[in-house]
N, C-alpha and C positions, 0 to 999 in steps of 0.2 A: 504493500499500500504505499502511496505517495502522500505524506501529510503536508498540507500548506503550512507556510511559515508560522512558527509559534507566536509572533506577535499578532497575528490575526486572533488567536484564541485569546490572547490578552485584550485585544480590542473589544471582542465580543463580551467578555467578562465586564469590562468598564462600561460598555454599552448597557448592559443589564442593571449595573449600579446606577448609572444616569437615570434610567426608567423610573426608579423609586422617587426620584424628584418631581415627577408628574404627579404623584399621588399627595393626598393629604399629609402632612400640614403645609408642604412645599406648594402643591397645585400648579406647577409649571406644565400644564397640560400638552402644550405643543412638544415638549422633549420627547413624550412617549412616542408620538408618530416619528420624529426624526430618529430618534435611536432605533425603532423597529424598522424603519426604511434602510437604515444603515446595515442592519442585521441582513434583511433581505437582499441587500446588495452583495454582502459577503457570501451569502448562500448562492448566489449567482455565480460567484468567481470561484467557488469549490466545485472542482470537477469530479471529486469522489464522494460516495454517500458516507462513508465512515467520517471524513473531514467535516461533511455539513452537519453530521449529527452532533460532532464535537463542538462545533460552533454553536449550536442550539443549545447544548449542555451548558457551556461556559457562559452564555447569555442568561440562562435560566437561573444558573447558580448565583450568578451576580444579581439578579433580580430578587429571588426569594431569600437569599441570605441576608441581604440589607433589608428586603420589605418586611420579613416576618422574624426579625432577630429578637423581637420582645417575647417570643416564646421563651428565651433563655430567662427572662425575669420571673415569668410565671413558675418556671420549673425550679429555678434555683433560689431565687428570693423569697419565694412564697411556698413553693413546694418542698422546700428543703432537700433536693437533689443535689448531690456533690457537683461542684463546678466543672470539672473535666467532663463529668457524665452528661451535665445539662448542655454544655458547649457542643459534645459529640451528638447528642440526639438532635439538637437544632440544626446542626450542619447536615447530618443524615437526612433529615426531613426535607431540607432545602435541596439536598441532592436528588431526593426522589421526586420532588416537584419540577426539577430541571429536567427530568427524563421526557416530559411531556414536550418542550421545545425541542428537546434532541430527536425525538421521534418525528417531528414535523420536518425538521431538516433533513432526516434520512429519507423520508417519505417523498418530498419534492424533488429530492435530488435523483430518485429513481425514475422519475417521468421525463423523459427525452422529449419535452414539450417546448415549443417556442418560449422565448423570454418573457413576452406580455402574458402568456398564459399563466405562467408559475407566479408572477408578481401579482397580477389582479385578480386570479382565480384560485389557484391552487393554495398558495401560502396563506393568503387571508382565510380561506374557507376551513383549511386544516387547522389554523391557529384557533378559531373560534369554536369548531367542533371539539377541539382538545380541552378549551376552557369548560364547555359544557359538561364533558365526561368527568372532568377534575372536580365539578360541582355536585357530582353524584357518586363518584366512587368511594367506598369505605365511609359511607354517610356523608359524603362532600367536603370540600375545602375550596371554595371558589374565590377565596380572598385574592386581592391584587389582580382580579379580572380587569382586563386593559379599560373597559368602559367606566370604571369607577373614577379613573384618572380625568375624566372629561367633565365631571360634576363639579360646579354647576355652571362655569363660564363658558365652556365650549359649545358652538353652534350644533355639534354633533349629538348632544343630548336631546335636540328635538325629535330624534327618532325612537327615544326611550318610551313614550306612550304608545307607540305602534308595535315595535319589535322587542322591546325590552331591553334588559342589560347586554344580551349576547347580540342584539341588532346594533347597539351603540358600538360593541367591540367590533362587529363586522365593518362598521363605518370608519373605525379607527385603523384596522387593518388594511381595508381597501385603500384608504388615505396613504397609508406608508407604502403599499405596493405602486400607487400611481405616482407618488413621490420619486420613488426608486426608478420606476421607469422613465419618469420625465429626466431625470438626471442622467440616466443612461442614453436616452434617445432625444436629448434637448435641441439638437441641431436639426432634426428632421420632422416630418409631419406627424410620426407616432409620437414623438415627445410633445408636440403642440396638443395632441388630442388628448393624452394624459393630464396635461395640465387643465385643459378646459373640463374634462370629467372630474378632476378634483375640485375645481371651483364650483361645479355644478352641484357635487355632493354636499359640500359645506354650505352652499347657498341654499340648498333643499333643506338641510337641517336648521337654518337659521329662520327659514319661513315657517316650518312647522312648529317652532317654539312659540310663535304667536297664536296658535290654536288652542281654544279652551275645550278641553274634552269632558270636563265635569262641571256641574253647576252648583252654586251655593244653596245650603238647605237650612232654613232657619236663620236666626240672627247669631252674630259673634258672641262669645261668652267667655268669662274670666277663667283661666287656667293658672295652677301653680305647681311647678315642677320643683321638688326638693332634692338638694344635693347635700347629703350629711357629711361627707368626706371624713368617713370612718377609715382609718388605716386597715389595710388588709390584715395585716399581722395581728391586729387587735379585735377584728370583727368578730371572731368566734371565741374570744377569750370571756370566759364566765364572770371575770371580775369587772369586766368594762361593760357587761350587758346592760346593766342599769343605766349607765350614761349614754348608750346608744338609744335605748328606749326614751330617755328624757330628751336627747337631742331631737328626735322626730316628733315627739309631741309638742316641744316648744316651737318648732318649724310649722306645724300644722295649725296651731292656735294663733299664729301671725298672719295668717292669710284668710281672705273673705272669698277666695275663688270658689266657683262653682263645681270646678273639677280639680282635685288636689292628687298628685301622683307621687308615690314614693318609688325609690329605686327597687332593683331585684334584689330579693332577700333583705330589705333594709332592717327588718326585724328578724334577726337570725335565730328563730325559735320555730318549733312546730306550732301551727296555728292555735290547737287546743291548748297549748301552754301559755299562751299570752294571758297576762292579766286581765281579768274581766272589767275591773274599773278602769283600766288603760283604754280597752276597746269601747267602752261606754262614753268615754270623755271623747275620743276621736268620732265616733259615730254622731254624738250630740252636736259637736261643731260642724260637721258636714251638714247635718239637718238644718242648722241654724243659717248656714249658707245657702241653703236651698239646693244642695247638691250631693257629690258624693266623693268618697276617698278610694283610690286604687292602692293596695298595700301589698308590698312583695314580702313574702315569708316562704316557709315550708309547711306542706300539709301531708298527712298520713291517712291511709286507708287500707284496711286489712294487711297492716303490716309493711304496705309499701310506701315509699316516701316520694313526694313531688316538689319540684321547685315551682312555685305558683304565685298567682296574685289574687286577692279577693277583695270584695268592695264593702264598704260601710257608708251608710247615710240614708238618702230618701228612697232609693231603689231598694228591691228586694236583694237580699245577699246573693251573690254571684261569685264564681271563680273561674280561673283560667289556669291550666296546669301545663308547662312547658313539654312539648311532643319531640322536638328535634334535638337531641342531647348531644354533648361533646364527648367523644371517646376518652377514656381516662380520665377526664375531668368531671364528668357526671354519670358515666356509666362504664362498666369494665366488659369490653368485648372479649368473646371466647374466655370467659371467667376462670375455667378450670386450668387453663394454660397460662393466662396473663394477670390472673389476680395477684400474683406476688408483686407486681409492679406498683401498685397501690399500696399493699400492706407493707412493703418493705423498702420501697426506694422514694415514693412520693408521700407527702403529707397533706392530702387535700381533703378538708372536711366534707360530708354530705357528697362522696364521690360515686355512690351506687344508687341512683335515683332511677324511677319508673317513668315511662312515657305518658302524657297526659291523654293521647288519642288524636288522631288527625281531623276529626269532625267535631270540634267544639264550637259552641254558640257564641256569637258576639256578645259583648257585655252591654246591656242597656243601661247606661248610666248618665247622669247630668244632662239628659235630653238627647243624648247621642247613642249611636250603635257603634261600639268600639271593638276594634280588632287589635288584640295584644299580641306582642311577640316578646319574648323574654332573652335578653342577650343575644346570642349568636344567630337566634332564628330569623333575625331580619336580613341576614345573608342570603336567603332562599326565597327569592321573588315570587317563583311559581307556586310556592306554598301560600304566601300571603295573599294571592288573588283568589284563593279558595272562599275568602269571605267576602268577595265583590260580587255584585255591587250593593250588598246589603249594608255593609260597614260605611259608616259616614266619616270615620277618624281612624287614624293608626297610631298606636301607642307601642313605644319600646322601653321597657324597663332593663337596665343593664348594671353591671359591676365590673367595670375595666380597671379597677384598682389592681387586679391581678398583674398588670403589665406595667405598673409603676408610672414613671414620667417618659415612657417611650411613645412612639408615634401611633401606638395601636389604637388609642381612643379616638383620634382624629380620623384616622382611617376608616375606623367603625362609624363614625358620623357621617363621613362620606357615603358608605354604603347605605346608611339610611335615607340620604338625600335621594338616592337613586329610586328607593322605594317609593318615595313621594311622585317622583317624576312618573314612574310606570303606572302608578294608580289613580293620579290626580286627586290625592288626598293629602291633608296635612299630616305631618308625623309629629308626634310629641315624645321626646326622649328624657327620661328621668334617669339619672345615673348617680352612683355613689361618689365617685370623684371627678367625673366629666367625662365625655363632653354631655353636658345638659343643653338641650336645645329645643326650640320651636322652628319647625321647618315648613315652609310654605309648600303648596302643591307644585310648584314649579322647581322645586329642588334647592331653592335658595334658602339660607338660614336667616329667619326673622329676628331671632334672638338667641343669645348663647352666654352661659355663666363662664367665667374664669375657672379653668381646672384647678383641682387640689385645693379649693377653698369651699367652706361651708356657705351655703346660699339658698335663696329662694328665687327662681325664675318666674316672675309673674308677667303674664301677657294675655293676649286674646286670641282665641282659637275660632276656627269656623268648620262646619261640617259641611261635606259635599256629597252630592247623589250623581248618579250616572256611571258611565263605564268608558275605560280607554279601550282602544282596540287590543292592546296587550292583555288587558284583564279578560277579555273574551276568549282569545284563543292561546293565551300563554306562549311557550316557546316553541310550539308547533310551526307557527309561520317562519321564523328565522331557521329552524331546522330544513325546512323544505327549501329555502333559498340556498343553504350550503350545500345540499344534496344536488341542487340543480347546478350549481356553479362547479363542482366535482364532476358531474356527468358532462357537462358542456366543455370542461377542460379534457376529459377522455376523448371526446368526439373530434377535437382539433388535431389534424394531421401533426404527426411527430417531425422532428428535425430531420 
């Protein structure tokens, strides 16, 4: 095998690192397209399949090692995993994720197709198809899907209400392919056509951003999102429990909002162990405000434990139990073989929870029909649209304190912004240490609390009715487009 020069592997790795700057908190979204276009160009120059695969791997390793390095914080700082082991598992996970772009590089190199076919059909379609598969495999890990980098400033997010997150990713990858093709053919007609198509793609996204897919329902109402800023290493400390309960009691009583939302497991007890007098105090205050409180805690039922939220106030008591759980953080896959990881290496409280069920009811509180996601669940857009068009409002409660002062919380908030775009609904996010935010239906942030500070985010929210095209057909439409692109590439005569 003839390897291309080592410096190209280094360039690919650096391009992957650069791509991370396109995501929050940096949000330099054009960098994603430029770095991906450079990778596509490198793939074009690689004449051997294995070399193309290595280029994809190094790009992916740069992207994921920098983009999800916060996993080390969760494992070492709060999970008590030894330093070298935490570094190794984080690097191994990044290397596993890097296999996806490696596979793309290898596959596209096998096709002896014309340059333009590989750049604007094969590479973009394979990239997005592998992103979709990554979002399903082993319960799914769609973090750093390219589309999230475009939220919310890029014109390309105009495609989100129609084709969802993977439709925006397709617009990103096709843009990269067109840019690479223009650079390669810039002095001839094909290059000019590529530039024209690129401008048309971006212009179309900008035009779509002006469309309203959903309509306001009812009047705006007051909301209060509470950020207790309880340190993760003290959250489950029994000696600090009374302080945690008092913090949230005090914050609740300071607001007159119709809808008050506490973060994920804000009260780190089983629901039936919460003091009755405490519950009465919170419930009476919600009734005084003419609304309801949404409280994050744990619930138990027939010896099964759930990560849940429940309601207090004017509405009848309701609850939602988290369904999409995080492997090793919330449940133990292949328990007989892997249970020792939790028992002997990691120290994660309540790490063996039960699923709440896929078809739970929306919560009818504060005059709204609320679709709740707990923490990581808002990463899965096709699961959220199950609650549409019934739901008028989206709520996410989370605890990203597990990731310290890394970029994870801002990346997570950016993902929630995409869910607002896809559904045409406002998203309210109440978190323990941040990012606590109110997100408009166009994906822009209306208000946000500073991270790692105690506070109340008081603002106005609006319920919406109607459906976006994406909420009707989910990922089916973009998957059909991807298959059509690959089929068309197959029909084009080879070199």
